[in-house]
N, C-alpha and C positions, 0 to 999 in steps of 0.2 A: 211122442208123448200122447198118451191116451186121453180122449175127451171124457172118460169115465172117472177121472181122479176126483177125490173128495172136494178139493178146493181148486177148481180150475183157474180162477183169477190169480191165485198165488203161484200156481205152477207156470202160468204164462209170464208173470212178472219175473220169476226166476229164469225162465228161458230167455227173455229179453235181456236180462242183466248178464247172463253168460255170453250172449252175442255181443253186448256192448263192451265186455272185457276184452274182446278180440279185435274190435275196430272202433274208431271214433266216428265213423260215418253213420248217417241215419239208418234205421233198420229197414232199408229197402228190401222188398221181398216179392215173390209171386205167391198167390194163394192157390193151394191145391184143393180143389173141390172134391169132397168124398164121393166115391162111386155110387153110394146110396142116393145121392141127389142128382145123378146123371142118368139120362136115358141113352142106352147104347142100342144100336140096331145095325144089321148088315144086310145088304141086298146085292143082287147081280147087276153090275153096272152096264152090261150089254154094250160096252164100247162107247158109252156116252161121254162127251167132253164139254167144257165150257158152260154156256148157259143151259144146255140140255141136261148136263149132269147136275147143276145146281137145282134145276126144276125137279129132277128125279129125287134129289135129297129132300126137298120140301114136300113133295108128294108123299114120300114114305113117312115123313115126320107128322104130316097132317093127321090128327086124330090119334097119334101114338102116345100123346101126353095129355094131361088135363088143360094144357095151355094153348092159346092161339099161337100160330107160327111167329107173329111179330113180337110175342112175349118171350121168345126163346133166343138164346145164343147157341150157335152150333158150329161144328167143324167136321170135316170128313177126310178120310185117307183111303188109299188103294192097296190092294194086295191080291195078286193072282185073279184079277178080273172082278174081285169083290170090293164093294164100297162099304167102309166102316164109318158110321156116323155117331157122334157124341153130341148130346144136346142138354142144356140146363136152362132153367127159368131165370130171367133177368132179376126177379125179386130175390132169388136165392143168392145170386152174385152180390146184390146190394147188401143183403144181410151179412154175408161173409166179410165184405169190405168194412162195414160198420163195426163188426165184431173185432176185426184185426186192428182197426184204427183206435178203437176204445182202449185196447190193451197196449198201445204205444208202438205199434208197427207201422210201416209205411208201404202198404201193398201197391204194386204198380200193374199187375196183370193177373188173369185167372187162367189156370191150367188144370190138368188132371193127371193122375198116375194110374192108367187103366190096367186091369188084369190082362194077362197074356191072351192074345187072340181077339181082344175087343177092339183094338185100334192100333194103327201103325204110327209110331212116333208119339209126340206129346199133343194131346188135344189143346187147342188154343181158343179161349172164349173172349179174348179181347183185353183191352186195358181197363183199369179201374177208373172210376169217376175222377179221382184225385191224382192220377198218374203224373200229369204235367207238373203238379205242385211238388211232388216228391223227387222228380228227376232233375239233375243239374241242367241249367239253362242251355238250350241248344241241343240237348241229347234226345234221341228217340229210341224206342224199344225195337228190338228184333227178336222174334220168337225163336225158341230153341227147337231143334229137330228131334232130340231124344228126350224122353221123360226123365224126371228126377230119379236119381239112384241114391239109395242110402248106403253110404260106404263106411259108416262108423261115427263115433263121437268126435267132436272137434277137439283139437289139442288145447290144454289149458293155457291161458295167457300168462306171460311172465309177470311176476308180482309188481314190478315197478311200472310196467305198461298198464296193468289192470288198475292200479291205484290212480294213475294219471287219467285214464279214461273215465273212471268213476267220477272224478272231480269234474271233468268236462261235461259228463252226461248225468249229473246228479238229478234224480227225478224230482219234480215239483211235488209239494205236499198234496196228497189227494184228500179232498173233502169227503164227508160221509155220503153225500148224494152221489158222487162219482163212484164210490165203492159199491153202493147199493145197485147202481145201474150196471156196473160190471158184473156183479153176481147174478142179476136178473138175466142179463144177456147170455152169460155162460150157462145158466140153467136152461134157458130156452134152446140154446144151440145143442146141448146134450139131449134134450127131449126129442129133437128132430132126428138125431142120429139113432136113438133107441127105436123110434117108430119106423125107421127105414123108409121115410117118405121120399119116394122117387120123384123129385120135382123136375125132372128133365123135360 
């Protein structure tokens, strides 16, 4: 779904309802941060491992973004002696989590879907602030090794299953203030995508 649609809150509501027609479970998901918000870089690892490698990653990130190192979430991978780094600002992650939560989703982690050659596997930027609240008691997250692949639209739910789940997941009436907040959040999110603000 494009973020450039005319009524993003309505499209997100429709997306959530289609998902709810397929499962009665909460809308647990991972948030894919757009590449425009991520700083990617690659350098020669020179055989570094452990703490030496992590320090090399921090050295290459230092000054590569407008943010202090402590304000970044980052991950790295290896390929043919090269180290691929992906970094994003913590404030960008917080905004993404707030945006998803506002629209009825239950995000538990932050990841990316990098273009070919930028990273090996799926960049992992950690759990969301509310991950423990969304996960069943006693369960923990394990990162995926491969990035998300889009394989096509989900099959439609059977009618009797869809009707039953809609009754269980009937949305609460939204007041006008919540609707206005959703529209403002959607508008701000779209503006950041158009400006291509690389907040990594």
